[in-house]
C-alpha positions as CSV (number, residue, x, y, z in Angstrom):
1,M,0.0,0.0,0.0
2,I,1.0,3.6,-0.7
3,L,-0.3,6.2,1.6
4,Q,1.7,9.4,1.1
5,Q,1.0,12.7,2.7
6,Y,1.8,16.1,1.0
7,F,2.0,18.9,3.6
8,L,1.9,22.4,2.2
9,A,3.3,24.4,5.1
10,C,2.4,27.9,3.8
11,L,-1.3,26.9,3.8
12,S,-1.1,24.3,6.6
13,H,-2.7,22.0,4.1
14,A,-2.4,18.2,3.9
15,S,-3.4,16.1,0.9
16,Y,-2.9,12.4,0.2
17,L,-2.1,9.8,-2.5
18,V,-3.5,6.4,-1.6
19,G,-2.7,3.5,-3.9
20,D,-2.4,-0.3,-4.3
21,E,1.0,-1.3,-5.6
22,R,-0.3,-4.7,-6.8
23,S,-3.2,-3.4,-8.9
24,G,-1.7,0.0,-9.7
25,R,-4.9,1.8,-8.8
26,A,-4.9,5.0,-6.8
27,I,-6.9,8.0,-5.5
28,V,-5.8,11.5,-4.5
29,V,-7.6,13.1,-1.5
30,D,-8.0,16.9,-1.1
31,P,-5.3,17.9,-3.7
32,Q,-3.7,21.4,-3.9
33,R,-4.2,23.2,-7.2
34,D,-0.8,22.7,-8.6
35,V,-0.9,18.9,-9.1
36,S,2.5,18.0,-10.6
37,A,3.7,16.2,-7.4
38,Y,0.9,13.8,-7.4
39,L,1.4,12.9,-11.1
40,A,5.1,12.5,-10.6
41,D,4.7,10.2,-7.6
42,A,2.0,8.2,-9.2
43,Q,4.2,7.6,-12.2
44,A,7.1,6.7,-10.0
45,H,5.1,4.1,-8.1
46,G,3.4,2.7,-11.3
47,L,-0.1,4.0,-10.2
48,R,-2.9,5.4,-12.2
49,I,-5.1,7.9,-10.4
50,E,-8.7,6.9,-10.9
51,K,-10.5,9.2,-8.4
52,V,-10.1,12.6,-6.8
53,V,-11.9,12.4,-3.5
54,E,-12.7,15.7,-1.7
55,T,-13.5,15.3,1.9
56,H,-15.7,18.5,1.6
57,F,-15.9,21.8,-0.3
58,H,-12.8,23.6,0.9
59,A,-12.9,27.3,1.9
60,D,-9.2,28.0,2.6
61,F,-7.7,27.0,-0.7
62,L,-8.7,26.3,-4.3
63,S,-8.5,22.6,-4.8
64,G,-6.9,20.8,-7.7
65,H,-9.7,18.4,-8.5
66,L,-10.4,19.9,-11.9
67,E,-6.7,20.0,-12.8
68,L,-6.2,16.4,-11.8
69,A,-9.3,15.2,-13.6
70,A,-8.2,17.0,-16.7
71,R,-4.7,15.4,-16.6
72,T,-5.8,11.8,-15.6
73,G,-9.5,11.4,-16.5
74,A,-10.2,10.6,-12.8
75,E,-13.7,10.9,-11.4
76,I,-14.3,13.8,-8.9
77,C,-16.0,12.5,-5.8
78,Y,-17.7,14.2,-2.9
79,G,-20.0,13.1,0.0
80,E,-23.7,13.6,0.2
81,P,-25.4,16.1,-0.3
82,A,-22.7,17.8,-2.5
83,Q,-23.7,19.6,-5.7
84,A,-21.3,21.2,-8.1
85,D,-21.3,22.9,-11.6
86,F,-19.1,20.1,-13.0
87,P,-19.7,16.3,-13.1
88,I,-19.2,14.6,-9.7
89,R,-19.8,11.2,-8.3
90,V,-21.5,11.3,-4.9
91,L,-20.1,8.9,-2.4
92,R,-22.7,7.3,0.0
93,D,-22.1,6.6,3.7
94,G,-20.6,3.1,4.0
95,E,-19.6,2.9,0.3
96,R,-16.3,1.2,-0.3
97,I,-13.6,2.1,-2.9
98,D,-11.7,-1.0,-3.8
99,L,-8.2,-0.3,-5.2
100,G,-7.2,-4.0,-5.2
101,D,-6.0,-5.3,-1.8
102,V,-6.4,-1.8,-0.4
103,Q,-9.9,-0.7,0.5
104,V,-11.2,2.8,1.4
105,E,-14.5,3.1,3.2
106,V,-16.5,6.3,3.1
107,W,-18.0,7.6,6.4
108,A,-20.3,10.6,6.5
109,T,-18.9,12.9,9.2
110,P,-20.8,16.2,8.8
111,G,-20.3,19.2,11.1
112,H,-17.6,21.3,9.5
113,T,-19.7,21.2,6.4
114,P,-22.8,19.2,5.6
115,E,-21.1,17.0,2.9
116,S,-17.9,16.3,5.0
117,I,-16.7,12.7,4.8
118,S,-13.8,10.7,6.4
119,L,-12.0,7.9,4.6
120,V,-11.2,4.7,6.5
121,V,-8.3,3.0,4.9
122,R,-7.6,-0.7,5.2
123,E,-4.4,-2.2,3.9
124,H,-6.3,-5.4,3.1
125,A,-10.1,-5.5,2.6
126,G,-10.6,-8.1,5.3
127,D,-8.5,-6.4,8.0
128,E,-10.5,-6.0,11.2
129,E,-8.6,-2.9,12.3
130,P,-8.2,-0.1,9.8
131,Y,-4.7,1.2,9.0
132,A,-5.7,4.8,9.0
133,V,-8.5,7.3,8.7
134,L,-8.3,10.5,6.6
135,T,-10.5,12.9,8.5
136,G,-10.5,16.0,6.3
137,D,-11.6,19.0,8.5
138,T,-13.7,16.9,10.9
139,L,-10.9,15.9,13.2
140,F,-7.5,17.6,13.4
141,I,-4.5,16.8,15.5
142,G,-5.3,18.6,18.8
143,D,-8.5,20.2,17.6
144,V,-11.7,19.7,15.6
145,G,-13.0,21.6,12.5
146,R,-14.8,24.8,13.1
147,P,-18.6,24.8,12.5
148,D,-19.1,28.4,11.8
149,L,-17.7,28.9,8.2
150,L,-21.1,28.4,6.6
151,A,-23.1,30.8,8.6
152,A,-23.7,32.9,5.5
153,A,-25.3,29.9,3.9
154,D,-28.1,29.9,6.6
155,L,-26.5,27.0,8.4
156,A,-26.5,27.9,12.1
157,P,-23.1,27.2,13.7
158,A,-24.8,25.6,16.7
159,D,-26.6,23.1,14.4
160,M,-23.4,22.3,12.6
161,A,-21.6,21.8,15.9
162,R,-24.2,19.3,17.0
163,S,-23.6,17.3,13.8
164,L,-19.9,17.6,14.4
165,Y,-20.3,16.2,18.0
166,H,-22.0,13.1,16.7
167,S,-19.6,12.6,13.8
168,L,-16.8,12.6,16.3
169,H,-18.3,10.5,19.2
170,D,-20.6,8.2,17.2
171,R,-18.3,7.6,14.3
172,L,-14.6,8.5,14.5
173,L,-14.1,7.6,18.2
174,T,-15.5,4.1,17.5
175,L,-12.3,3.3,15.6
176,P,-9.6,1.4,17.4
177,D,-7.0,3.4,19.2
178,S,-4.3,2.1,16.8
179,T,-5.9,3.7,13.8
180,R,-3.7,6.4,12.4
181,V,-5.3,9.9,11.9
182,Y,-4.4,11.9,8.9
183,P,-6.2,15.3,8.7
184,A,-6.5,17.9,6.0
185,H,-4.8,20.7,8.0
186,G,-2.1,21.4,10.6
187,A,-1.0,24.3,12.9
188,G,-1.7,27.7,11.4
189,S,-4.9,26.9,9.6
190,A,-7.9,29.1,10.2
191,C,-10.1,26.1,9.8
192,G,-9.6,25.4,13.5
193,R,-8.5,27.1,16.7
194,S,-5.5,25.3,18.2
195,L,-4.2,22.7,15.7
196,S,-1.0,20.8,16.6
197,T,2.2,21.1,14.7
198,E,2.1,17.3,14.3
199,T,0.6,16.2,11.0
200,E,-0.5,12.7,12.0
201,S,-1.5,10.9,15.2
202,T,-3.7,8.0,16.3
203,I,-7.3,7.8,17.5
204,G,-6.0,6.7,20.9
205,A,-3.7,9.7,21.3
206,Q,-6.5,12.1,20.2
207,R,-8.9,10.4,22.6
208,R,-6.5,11.2,25.4
209,L,-5.1,14.5,24.4
210,N,-7.5,16.4,22.1
211,Y,-9.3,19.0,24.3
212,A,-12.4,18.8,22.1
213,L,-12.7,15.0,22.5
214,Q,-12.7,14.9,26.3
215,P,-15.9,13.7,28.0
216,M,-18.5,16.5,28.0
217,R,-22.2,17.1,27.4
218,E,-23.2,17.9,23.9
219,D,-24.3,21.4,24.8
220,D,-20.9,22.1,26.4
221,F,-19.2,20.9,23.2
222,V,-21.4,23.2,21.1
223,A,-20.6,26.2,23.2
224,M,-16.9,25.4,23.2
225,V,-16.5,25.1,19.4
226,T,-18.7,28.0,18.4
227,E,-17.1,30.6,20.7
228,G,-13.7,32.3,20.3
229,Q,-13.0,31.2,16.7
230,P,-10.5,33.4,14.9
231,P,-11.9,35.7,12.2
232,A,-12.0,33.8,8.9
233,P,-9.9,35.3,6.1
234,P,-12.1,37.2,3.7
235,Y,-11.2,35.0,0.7
236,F,-12.7,31.9,2.4
237,A,-16.2,32.8,1.1
238,F,-14.9,33.2,-2.4
239,D,-13.0,29.9,-2.4
240,A,-15.9,28.0,-0.9
241,V,-18.0,29.1,-3.9
242,R,-15.2,28.7,-6.4
243,N,-14.6,25.1,-5.5
244,R,-18.1,24.3,-6.6
245,Q,-17.7,25.9,-10.0
246,A,-16.3,25.0,-13.3
247,R,-13.3,27.4,-13.8
248,P,-10.2,27.9,-15.8
249,L,-7.4,25.4,-15.1
250,L,-4.1,26.4,-13.6
251,D,-1.0,26.0,-15.8
252,E,1.7,26.0,-13.1
253,N,4.4,26.4,-15.7
254,A,3.0,29.3,-17.6
255,T,5.4,32.2,-18.2
256,V,4.6,35.4,-16.3
257,P,5.1,38.5,-18.5
258,Q,7.8,41.0,-17.5
259,L,6.6,44.6,-17.5
260,D,8.5,47.9,-17.6
261,M,7.7,50.7,-15.2
262,E,5.4,52.6,-17.6
263,Q,3.3,49.4,-18.1
264,V,3.1,48.9,-14.3
265,L,2.0,52.5,-13.7
266,D,-0.7,52.1,-16.4
267,H,-2.1,49.0,-14.7
268,Q,-1.9,50.8,-11.3
269,A,-3.9,53.7,-12.8
270,L,-6.6,51.4,-13.9
271,G,-7.0,50.0,-10.4
272,G,-4.5,47.2,-10.4
273,V,-2.6,46.4,-7.2
274,V,1.2,46.4,-7.1
275,L,1.9,43.4,-4.7
276,D,5.5,43.6,-3.5
277,T,6.6,40.1,-2.3
278,R,10.0,41.0,-1.0
279,A,11.0,40.8,2.6
280,P,9.7,43.6,4.8
281,N,13.1,45.2,5.3
282,D,13.7,45.3,1.6
283,F,10.3,46.8,1.0
284,A,10.9,49.4,3.7
285,A,14.1,50.5,2.1
286,G,12.3,51.5,-1.1
287,H,9.2,50.5,-3.0
288,L,6.8,51.8,-5.6
289,R,4.4,54.3,-4.0
290,G,1.0,52.7,-3.3
291,A,2.4,49.1,-3.3
292,V,1.2,46.5,-0.8
293,N,3.8,44.3,0.9
294,V,3.2,40.6,1.6
295,G,6.5,38.8,1.9
296,L,6.9,35.4,0.3
297,E,8.7,34.1,3.3
298,G,5.5,34.0,5.4
299,R,2.0,32.7,4.9
300,F,2.0,34.6,1.7
301,A,-1.2,33.5,-0.1
302,E,-3.3,33.6,3.1
303,Y,-2.2,37.1,4.0
304,A,-2.5,38.3,0.4
305,G,-6.1,37.0,0.6
306,D,-6.6,39.2,3.7
307,V,-5.8,42.5,1.9
308,L,-6.6,41.9,-1.8
309,R,-9.9,41.0,-3.5
310,P,-10.0,38.0,-5.8
311,D,-11.2,40.1,-8.7
312,Q,-8.3,42.6,-8.5
313,S,-5.6,42.7,-11.2
314,V,-2.1,42.2,-9.7
315,V,1.3,43.3,-10.7
316,L,4.1,41.5,-8.8
317,V,7.4,42.9,-7.5
318,A,9.6,39.9,-6.6
319,D,13.2,38.9,-6.1
320,E,14.9,37.3,-9.0
321,G,13.6,33.8,-9.8
322,R,10.6,34.0,-7.5
323,V,7.9,35.4,-9.7
324,Q,6.6,32.0,-10.7
325,E,6.4,30.9,-7.1
326,A,4.4,34.0,-6.1
327,T,2.0,33.4,-9.0
328,V,1.4,29.8,-8.2
329,R,0.9,30.5,-4.5
330,L,-1.7,33.2,-5.3
331,A,-3.4,30.7,-7.6
332,R,-3.6,28.2,-4.8
333,V,-6.2,30.5,-3.1
334,G,-7.9,31.4,-6.4
335,F,-6.2,34.7,-7.1
336,D,-5.7,34.4,-10.8
337,G,-5.4,38.1,-11.7
338,V,-1.6,38.3,-12.1
339,L,-0.9,40.5,-15.1
340,G,2.9,40.4,-14.9
341,S,5.9,41.4,-12.9
342,L,8.1,44.5,-12.7
343,R,11.3,43.9,-14.6
344,E,14.4,44.2,-12.5
345,P,12.7,46.1,-9.6
346,V,15.8,47.5,-7.9
347,K,17.1,49.0,-11.1
348,A,13.6,50.3,-11.9
349,F,13.4,52.0,-8.5
350,V,16.8,53.6,-8.8
351,A,15.9,54.9,-12.3
352,S,12.7,56.5,-11.0
353,P,13.2,57.7,-7.5
354,E,10.3,60.1,-7.8
355,L,8.0,57.1,-7.9
356,T,9.3,55.4,-4.9
357,E,9.0,55.8,-1.1
358,R,10.4,54.4,2.1
359,S,8.5,52.9,5.0
360,S,8.8,53.9,8.6
361,R,9.7,51.1,11.1
362,I,10.3,51.9,14.8
363,T,11.6,50.0,17.7
364,A,9.8,49.2,20.9
365,A,12.0,51.7,22.7
366,E,11.2,54.4,20.2
367,L,7.5,53.7,20.6
368,A,7.7,53.9,24.4
369,E,9.5,57.3,24.0
370,R,6.7,58.6,21.7
371,M,4.0,57.5,24.1
372,A,5.8,58.9,27.2
373,S,6.1,62.3,25.4
374,G,2.4,62.5,25.1
375,M,2.5,62.4,21.3
376,A,-1.0,62.0,19.8
377,L,-1.0,58.7,17.9
378,T,-3.2,55.7,17.2
379,L,-1.9,52.3,18.1
380,L,-3.3,49.6,15.9
381,D,-3.0,45.9,16.9
382,V,-3.7,43.6,13.9
383,R,-3.4,40.3,15.8
384,N,-6.3,37.9,16.2
385,P,-8.5,38.1,19.4
386,G,-6.9,35.0,20.9
387,E,-3.5,36.6,20.7
388,V,-4.7,39.8,22.2
389,E,-5.9,38.0,25.3
390,G,-2.2,37.3,26.1
391,G,-1.5,41.1,26.4
392,G,-1.0,44.1,24.3
393,V,0.4,47.6,24.1
394,P,-1.7,49.9,26.4
395,G,-4.3,52.0,24.5
396,A,-4.1,49.9,21.3
397,V,-7.2,49.4,19.1
398,N,-7.6,45.8,17.9
399,I,-8.6,45.2,14.2
400,P,-7.4,41.8,13.1
401,L,-5.6,41.8,9.8
402,P,-8.3,39.7,8.0
403,Q,-10.9,42.5,8.9
404,L,-8.7,45.6,8.2
405,A,-9.5,46.1,4.5
406,R,-13.3,46.3,5.3
407,R,-12.9,48.3,8.5
408,L,-10.6,51.1,7.2
409,D,-13.3,53.6,8.0
410,E,-12.7,52.9,11.7
411,V,-9.1,54.2,11.4
412,E,-8.3,57.9,11.4
413,L,-5.8,57.9,8.5
414,S,-4.8,61.6,9.1
415,R,-3.5,60.8,12.6
416,P,0.0,59.3,13.2
417,L,-0.4,55.5,13.3
418,V,1.8,52.7,14.7
419,V,0.8,49.2,13.7
420,Y,2.0,46.0,15.4
421,C,1.3,42.3,15.3
422,A,3.2,39.4,17.1
423,S,6.5,39.7,15.3
424,G,6.4,42.3,12.6
425,Y,5.3,40.4,9.5
426,R,1.6,41.2,9.5
427,S,2.2,44.8,10.7
428,M,4.1,45.6,7.6
429,I,1.3,44.2,5.5
430,A,-1.2,46.4,7.4
431,A,1.0,49.5,7.3
432,S,1.4,49.2,3.5
433,L,-2.3,48.8,3.1
434,L,-3.0,51.8,5.2
435,R,-0.5,53.9,3.1
436,R,-2.2,52.7,-0.1
437,H,-5.5,54.1,1.3
438,G,-4.1,57.5,2.2
439,A,-2.4,57.2,5.7
440,D,0.0,60.1,5.9
441,D,2.1,59.0,8.9
442,V,2.2,55.2,9.6
443,S,5.0,53.1,11.1
444,D,5.1,49.5,12.0
445,L,6.7,48.1,15.2
446,L,9.9,46.1,14.6
447,G,9.6,42.8,16.4
448,G,5.9,43.3,17.1
449,Y,4.4,42.8,20.6
450,E,7.1,40.4,21.5
451,A,9.6,43.3,21.3
452,W,7.3,45.4,23.5
453,R,6.8,42.6,26.0
454,I,10.5,42.3,26.7
455,L,11.0,46.0,27.0
456,P,12.2,47.0,30.5
457,S,9.3,47.6,32.8
458,R,10.4,51.1,33.6
459,A,10.1,52.0,29.9
460,Q,6.6,50.4,29.6
461,D,5.5,52.2,32.8
462,A,6.6,55.5,31.6
463,A,4.7,55.0,28.4
464,T,1.5,53.9,30.1
465,P,-1.1,56.7,30.8
466,A,-1.8,57.2,34.5
467,G,-5.1,55.9,35.8
């Protein structure tokens, strides 16, 4: 048996190739949109991909079901009651997919979404104990799927949470303790609240250690999983719909046009966004006026989805050799509007200094001095609510980054602004977005709240207003 996990760290996304070496038959589960790795590994193992099985309609990335089906002729499969704009095969609860010796049994496990399924994998069809279960977004390592992402579809989170409770306790927890657990996401995903950094576990370990699986009344479970969830990135609603639609296929090897400065300015004048993907320090040293910075070294696609709209045209600024990477990573969350990239950015900036600007970045000590001096400024904390509970800079206003673009009217852009997050990555994104929308004086805090937290107490005390 082949059971291979593909973990895409920048989206905390796990997908799987399950195959039978004797028969050469295989399925791919929850694929990412760029599908070359599955095709290469299937060929290396002598497997033919017959089905693409989606554990549910994903909201946090654009799945590669259409790309894989086009390349292999595989059926696209979902659980009941899924409906899509392209041909699908609906998998019923208890249905078995025989790959040869290897058998995959479909279990309906609604709660995260109505059509959510889990896949129970047996190395041999007659095995009493399953080898593994692929749990999608129903059960994570250390957490369970959130039930609130479909609130806009008139599905009450509390009702979904009750379905989730029974999917966990009446189905998944009936599996033997030895059964391996392979989820669709790991730490960092917004599809849960406190996912582990581990990418696999066992039913037994989760029964003991997962906070959401401890003995409790159903009502207590419902309250626990419906409260305190982080804000969902704004692109989630777009991807949830897009994954049901027939859409253009991704060509992950397509050449991205190079543009000169005049062409970039023309696109910008027509409403296009210049997305600078360089590291924050490089962006701060000099960038095209009005550009938004989302560095490739972080959770690039997710954070770009926080501050851009899927229908916006994008011109990239990237370090040499990284344009293709940026384009594919945007496509993984359904942002297909890349028009091209600025040719030789540093040379272009040097040649047109009147078009460029620098960003202000201040240290925690400098912030404390400004606050102690009584300087009028707005402190903006762009962390999520759960992070803010651990402490913050006194007097800061909290607007999580995923909400900032639609809550700009709550920020007084004419007043000096200092933006901070946990470490400095998200704050530069937020600061660049605020400058794009007219902020005259905005700085981001180097090192984020962590830098403030370790500031000597006397400096913090001096900066804190009395009373």
